[in-house]
C-alpha positions in Angstrom: 17.8 -7.1 2.2 15.4 -8.1 4.9 11.9 -9.5 4.1 9.1 -7.0 3.7 6.4 -7.7 6.2 2.8 -8.3 5.1 0.5 -5.3 4.5 1.5 -2.7 2.0 4.7 -0.9 0.8 5.6 2.1 -1.2 8.4 1.7 -3.8 10.4 4.7 -5.1 11.5 3.9 -8.7 14.0 5.9 -10.7 13.9 6.3 -14.5 10.1 6.4 -15.1 9.0 9.3 -17.4 5.8 8.3 -19.1 2.6 6.2 -19.0 4.4 3.4 -20.9 6.9 3.3 -18.0 3.9 3.0 -15.6 2.5 0.1 -17.6 5.9 -1.7 -17.8 6.4 -1.4 -14.0 2.8 -2.5 -13.2 3.2 -5.5 -15.5 6.6 -6.5 -14.1 5.5 -6.2 -10.4 2.3 -8.1 -11.2 4.5 -11.1 -12.2 6.1 -11.2 -8.7 4.4 -14.0 -6.7 2.7 -12.7 -3.6 2.2 -9.1 -4.9 -1.5 -7.9 -5.0 -3.2 -4.5 -5.4 -0.6 -2.7 -7.5 -0.9 1.0 -8.1 1.8 2.8 -10.1 2.3 6.4 -11.0 4.7 9.2 -11.8 5.9 11.8 -9.3 7.6 14.2 -11.8 10.9 14.2 -13.4 12.3 10.7 -13.6 10.9 9.3 -10.4 7.9 7.0 -10.1 6.2 5.1 -7.3 4.4 1.9 -6.8 2.1 1.0 -3.9 1.7 -2.8 -3.3 -0.4 -4.9 -1.0 1.1 -8.3 0.0 -0.6 -10.9 2.2 2.7 -12.5 3.2 6.4 -11.5 3.8 8.2 -10.8 0.5 11.9 -10.5 -0.2 12.7 -7.0 -1.6 15.2 -8.5 -4.0 12.4 -10.0 -6.0 10.8 -6.5 -6.2 14.1 -5.0 -7.3 14.7 -7.7 -9.9 11.2 -7.1 -11.4 11.7 -3.3 -11.5 15.2 -3.7 -13.1 13.8 -6.3 -15.7 11.4 -3.5 -16.7 14.3 -1.2 -17.3 14.2 0.9 -14.1 16.0 1.2 -10.7 14.3 0.5 -7.3 15.6 3.2 -4.9 13.6 2.6 -1.8 11.1 0.2 -0.2 9.0 2.0 2.4 6.7 0.1 4.8 3.1 1.6 4.8 3.5 2.7 8.5 6.5 4.8 7.6 4.9 6.8 4.8 
């Protein structure tokens, strides 16, 4: 995967169903160096989202690893300008 440029991104996350999932994802992403301003929510069904602010480029693999360690699957990383 290519680096994610600075600013903000939207993550699409599969497998989230409750507020406990939201907390788990928020905590996992909060441990990724360089991630700031985390917002996490549910979209319905088993899909969740996270919006992150980052002051410097970040490797999406580190985001995917954090999401997977929390027990979920990262399906998409969408740059803010593409939302």
